[in-house]
C-alpha positions in Angstrom: -2.9 -45.1 20.1 -1.0 -42.3 21.7 -0.4 -39.0 19.9 3.4 -39.6 19.9 2.9 -43.0 18.3 0.6 -41.6 15.7 3.1 -38.9 14.8 5.9 -41.5 14.7 4.0 -43.8 12.3 3.0 -40.8 10.1 6.5 -39.4 9.9 8.0 -42.8 9.1 5.5 -43.2 6.2 6.6 -39.7 4.9 10.3 -40.5 5.2 9.7 -43.8 3.5 8.8 -42.0 0.3 11.0 -38.9 0.4 10.8 -38.0 -3.3 7.1 -38.5 -3.5 6.5 -36.5 -0.3 8.8 -33.7 -1.5 6.9 -33.4 -4.8 3.6 -33.6 -3.0 4.4 -30.5 -0.9 5.6 -28.5 -3.9 2.1 -27.1 -4.6 1.8 -25.9 -1.0 5.3 -24.5 -1.0 4.7 -22.5 -4.2 1.2 -21.3 -3.0 2.4 -20.1 0.4 5.7 -18.8 -1.1 3.8 -16.7 -3.6 1.5 -15.3 -0.9 4.4 -14.3 1.4 6.3 -12.9 -1.6 3.4 -10.6 -2.5 2.8 -9.6 1.1 6.5 -8.6 1.5 6.5 -6.7 -1.8 3.1 -5.1 -1.0 4.2 -4.0 2.4 7.5 -2.7 1.1 5.7 -0.8 -1.7 3.3 0.7 0.9 6.2 1.7 3.1 8.0 3.2 0.1 5.0 5.2 -0.9 4.1 6.5 2.6 7.5 6.3 4.2 7.6 8.4 7.3 5.1 10.9 5.9 2.7 10.1 8.8 5.5 10.5 11.3 6.6 13.9 9.9 3.1 15.4 9.5 0.7 13.2 11.5 1.1 15.3 14.6 0.5 18.6 12.8 -3.0 20.2 12.9 -3.3 20.1 9.1 -6.2 19.3 6.7 -5.9 18.5 3.1 -8.7 19.5 0.7 -8.7 17.6 -2.6 -11.2 16.4 -5.2 -11.5 12.7 -5.7 -12.8 11.4 -9.0 -14.0 7.8 -9.5 -12.4 5.3 -11.9 -14.5 4.1 -14.8 -13.1 0.6 -14.4 -11.5 -1.2 -11.5 -10.6 0.4 -8.2 -8.1 3.0 -7.1 -7.6 6.6 -6.2 -7.5 9.5 -8.6 -7.4 13.1 -7.4 -8.7 15.7 -9.9 -6.5 18.7 -10.6 -9.4 20.8 -11.8 -9.3 24.2 -10.1 -12.5 24.6 -8.2 -11.5 26.1 -4.8 -11.9 29.9 -5.3 -10.5 32.8 -3.4 -13.9 33.3 -1.9 -13.9 29.7 -0.5 -10.4 30.4 1.0 -11.6 33.6 2.7 -14.7 31.9 4.0 -12.8 29.0 5.5 -10.1 31.2 6.9 -12.7 33.2 8.8 -14.0 30.1 10.6 -13.4 29.5 14.2 -10.5 27.1 15.0 -8.9 27.8 11.5 -5.5 29.3 11.6 -4.7 29.6 7.9 -5.7 28.3 4.5 -2.9 27.9 1.9 -3.9 27.2 -1.7 -1.8 24.9 -3.9 -1.9 25.3 -7.6 0.2 23.7 -10.4 2.1 25.6 -13.0 2.9 23.6 -16.2 6.5 23.9 -17.1 8.6 22.3 -19.8 12.2 23.2 -18.9 14.1 24.3 -15.9 17.5 26.0 -15.9 20.0 26.7 -13.1 23.2 28.3 -14.3 24.5 26.1 -17.1 22.3 23.1 -16.1 19.1 22.6 -17.9 16.5 19.7 -17.6 13.4 19.0 -19.6 10.6 17.8 -17.4 11.2 16.2 -14.0 10.8 19.4 -12.0 7.4 20.5 -10.6 6.4 24.1 -10.0 3.6 24.9 -7.5 2.1 28.2 -6.5 1.1 28.8 -2.8 1.3 31.4 0.0 3.9 31.8 2.8 1.4 30.2 5.2 1.9 26.9 3.3 5.3 26.5 4.9 4.1 26.9 8.5 4.9 23.3 9.5 7.9 22.8 7.1 11.5 22.6 8.2 13.8 25.1 6.5 17.3 23.8 5.9 18.3 27.3 4.9 16.6 30.7 4.4 12.9 31.4 4.9 9.5 31.7 3.1 9.1 34.0 0.2 7.1 37.3 0.2 3.9 37.6 -1.8 4.2 39.7 -5.0 7.9 38.9 -5.6 9.9 36.8 -7.9 11.2 34.7 -5.1 10.9 30.9 -4.5 11.2 28.2 -2.0 12.6 24.9 -3.2 12.7 21.5 -1.6 16.0 19.6 -1.0 15.4 17.5 -4.1 15.9 20.5 -6.3 19.1 21.3 -4.6 20.3 17.7 -5.2 19.1 17.6 -8.8 21.1 20.7 -9.7 24.2 20.0 -7.8 23.7 22.2 -4.8 21.4 25.1 -5.4 21.8 27.6 -2.6 19.8 30.5 -1.2 20.3 33.5 -3.4 20.8 31.5 -6.6 18.4 32.1 -9.5 16.3 29.5 -11.3 14.5 29.9 -14.6 11.6 27.8 -15.8 9.9 27.8 -19.1 6.1 27.6 -19.0 3.9 26.2 -21.7 3.8 28.7 -24.5 7.5 29.6 -24.1 7.2 32.2 -21.4 10.4 32.2 -19.2 10.2 33.1 -15.5 13.2 33.7 -13.4 13.0 33.5 -9.6 15.5 33.9 -6.7 15.8 31.1 -4.1 14.6 32.5 -0.8 14.5 29.2 1.2 15.1 25.5 1.1 12.8 23.1 2.9 13.3 19.5 3.8 10.5 17.4 2.3 11.5 14.0 3.5 8.7 12.2 1.5 9.4 9.1 -0.6 9.1 9.8 -4.4 8.6 13.5 -3.8 9.8 15.2 -7.1 12.0 18.3 -7.2 9.6 21.1 -6.6 9.8 24.9 -6.8 7.3 26.8 -4.8 6.5 30.3 -6.0 4.0 33.0 -4.7 0.5 32.8 -6.0 0.8 36.5 -6.8 2.1 37.2 -9.4 2.8 33.7 -10.8 -0.5 31.8 -10.7 -3.2 33.0 -13.1 -5.7 30.2 -13.2 -9.0 32.2 -13.3 -12.6 30.8 -13.3 -16.0 32.3 -13.4 -17.7 31.6 -10.1 -21.4 30.8 -9.5 -21.6 34.3 -8.1 -20.7 35.8 -11.4 -17.2 37.0 -10.5 -13.8 36.0 -11.9 -11.4 34.7 -9.4 -8.3 32.6 -9.0 -9.1 28.9 -8.3 -7.0 26.1 -7.1 -7.1 22.3 -7.3 -6.0 21.8 -3.6 -6.0 23.6 -0.3 -4.1 23.1 2.9 -5.9 24.1 6.1 -4.1 24.7 9.4 -6.1 24.4 12.5 -5.3 26.3 15.7 -4.3 23.0 17.5 -4.7 19.3 17.4 -7.5 19.6 19.9 -9.5 21.8 17.5 -8.5 19.9 14.3 -11.7 17.8 14.1 -13.9 20.8 14.7 -12.1 22.7 11.9 -12.5 19.6 9.7 -16.3 19.4 10.4 -16.8 23.1 9.7 -14.7 23.1 6.5 -16.4 20.0 5.2 -19.9 21.3 5.9 -19.2 24.5 4.0 -17.4 22.8 1.0 -20.2 20.3 0.7 -22.8 23.0 1.0 -23.0 26.6 -0.3 -19.4 26.9 -1.6 -18.1 27.8 -5.1 -16.2 24.5 -5.2 -19.4 22.4 -4.7 -21.1 24.3 -7.5 -18.0 24.0 -9.8 -17.1 20.4 -9.3 -18.4 17.6 -11.5 -21.4 15.6 -10.2 -19.1 12.5 -10.2 -16.4 14.1 -8.1 -16.2 14.1 -4.3 -14.7 16.9 -2.2 -12.5 15.3 0.6 -11.4 17.2 3.7 -8.9 14.9 5.4 -6.4 14.9 8.2 -3.0 13.4 7.5 -4.0 10.3 9.3 -7.2 10.0 7.2 -5.2 10.3 3.9 -2.5 7.8 5.0 -5.3 5.3 6.1 -7.1 5.7 2.8 -3.9 5.0 0.8 -3.0 2.1 3.1 -6.4 0.5 2.8 -6.2 0.7 -1.0 -2.7 -0.8 -1.1 -3.8 -3.5 1.2 -6.7 -4.4 -1.0 -4.5 -4.6 -4.0 -2.0 -6.8 -2.2 -4.6 -9.2 -0.8 -6.3 -9.4 -4.2 -3.0 -10.4 -5.9 -2.1 -12.8 -3.1 -5.5 -14.4 -3.4 -4.8 -15.1 -7.0 -1.4 -16.6 -6.0 -3.3 -18.7 -3.4 -4.9 -20.7 -6.2 -1.7 -22.7 -6.1 -2.7 -23.9 -2.6 -5.8 -25.5 -4.2 -3.4 -27.4 -6.5 -1.3 -28.3 -3.5 -4.4 -29.7 -1.6 -5.3 -31.8 -4.6 -1.8 -33.1 -4.8 -1.8 -34.1 -1.1 -5.2 -35.8 -1.5 -4.1 -37.7 -4.5 -0.9 -39.0 -2.9 -2.7 -39.9 0.3 -5.3 -42.0 -1.7 -2.4 -43.7 -3.4 -0.8 -44.3 0.0 -4.1 -45.9 1.2 -4.1 -48.3 -1.7 -0.4 -49.2 -1.2 -0.9 -49.8 2.5 -4.1 -51.7 2.4 -2.5 -54.8 3.9 -0.8 -52.7 6.6 -4.2 -51.3 7.5 -5.7 -54.8 7.7 -2.9 -55.9 10.1 -3.4 -52.8 12.3 -7.2 -53.5 12.5 -6.6 -57.2 13.3 -4.5 -56.3 16.3 -7.1 -53.8 17.7 -6.7 -50.5 15.8 -10.0 -48.7 15.6 -11.5 -46.6 12.8 -10.5 -43.5 14.9 -6.9 -44.7 15.0 -6.7 -45.2 11.3 -8.3 -41.9 10.5 -6.0 -40.1 13.0 -2.9 -41.8 11.4 -3.6 -40.7 7.8 -5.0 -37.3 8.8 -1.8 -36.5 10.8 0.3 -37.6 7.9 -1.6 -35.2 5.6 -1.4 -32.4 8.0 2.4 -32.8 8.4 2.8 -32.6 4.6 0.7 -29.4 4.6 2.6 -27.7 7.5 6.0 -28.6 6.1 5.0 -27.2 2.7 3.7 -24.0 4.5 6.9 -23.5 6.5 9.2 -24.1 3.5 6.9 -21.7 1.5 7.3 -19.0 4.1 11.1 -19.3 3.8 10.9 -19.2 0.0 8.5 -16.3 0.1 10.8 -14.2 2.4 13.8 -15.1 0.3 12.2 -14.0 -3.0 10.6 -11.0 -1.4 13.9 -9.9 0.1 15.6 -10.2 -3.3 12.8 -8.2 -4.9 13.0 -5.5 -2.2 16.7 -5.2 -2.6 16.5 -4.9 -6.4 13.8 -2.2 -6.2 15.6 -0.5 -3.3 12.5 -0.5 -1.1 12.5 -0.8 2.7 12.1 -4.4 3.9 8.8 -5.3 5.7 8.2 -8.5 7.6 4.4 -9.4 7.5 4.6 -11.6 10.5 0.8 -11.9 10.8 0.8 -13.5 7.4 3.4 -16.0 8.5 0.9 -17.2 11.1 -1.9 -17.1 8.5 0.1 -19.0 5.9 1.1 -21.7 8.4 -2.5 -22.0 9.4 -3.5 -22.3 5.8 -1.0 -25.1 5.3 -2.5 -26.9 8.3 -6.0 -26.5 7.0 -5.0 -27.5 3.4 -3.4 -30.7 4.8 -6.4 -31.5 7.0 -8.9 -31.0 4.3 -6.9 -32.9 1.8 -6.5 -35.8 4.2 -10.2 -36.2 5.2 -11.4 -38.4 2.4 -8.2 -40.6 2.2 -8.4 -41.0 6.0 -12.0 -42.0 5.8 -11.3 -44.3 3.0 -8.5 -46.0 4.9 -10.7 -46.4 8.0 -13.4 -48.1 5.8 -11.0 -50.9 4.6 -12.4 -54.3 5.5 -9.6 -56.1 7.5 -10.4 -59.5 6.0 -10.1 -58.3 2.5 -7.1 -56.2 3.3 -5.2 -59.2 4.8 -5.8 -61.1 1.6 -4.0 -58.4 -0.5 -0.5 -59.0 -1.6 
């Protein structure tokens, strides 16, 4: 029996029971559709979180120093905001070969922010740093502040939040405890990062006063994060290795951190890859749960194919009596099962993209097309169809033609 004839016979059997064939493929359609939907939403979420962050900063010789703390349950990323990186650590790293600057980054807790007659409670972040922290930022207007002043650099989000704050305007923020600080805007930077909150950057001196006692017995400012600038991209890995070796060794930070915490010294690419890997794990895990529907779909196909074998017992007997072999019978039913699986997979892909696109539009995330998963999902449909059809095909091939011809 030629392949074309096998396909023709199988397709005719499917069309002969349109409603039953449609209901049979529903399990595969739902399973594949759910997988594609989660892949579209997962990819869109990843793109929304990371955006063009890597494009903006990936080619800059920057290192981020953060403290990662493990989760007690489940998996994920939590960066500790405990101030452990001291002024001594900063000076030691800054003196290293291949290091251009070290900019600390500390958080200042605020409750309210006021610009002119506009006041908001929460929603605005205040961070303390040094002018070196803006080395690779793009200024839309103005310039970096001077240390020891009541000046500030704001991101574009602050300007948008308060209806057009400009260089020279004043901003007041209330710290925890009711202390009000007023600063003058010296510059506005373009932080084109998705979900980046409105942020006011102020000089470490005089606005940041987080003091810790160091292992050396001194009291110094300490920060939860550092930004290290290397001399060039060529020396970035060298600077990373030296900074990591120091911070994991005889540093104040290593002595001050919790035993459960890990000090990370990462390039932008390292950080993006870490976040991407985590989001991919979550997406695949959820899609795997959705894929359980494929098992239901396989059972449905196998069930209907067994019913089909019983209904077509006489037809099988006639085919065998005119020369059809066991291989021909197996091929016939197996192809029919595979067709059902592939059709279900293709329709599931369309359904998944449709639901995913609606979800992305509703959430206002960028659309992502996981084309590799289209291939995987179609292949899964083929495999499901093939596995579901093995036993019914074997059962059909085992029919005794004499007994089959006697069936009504």
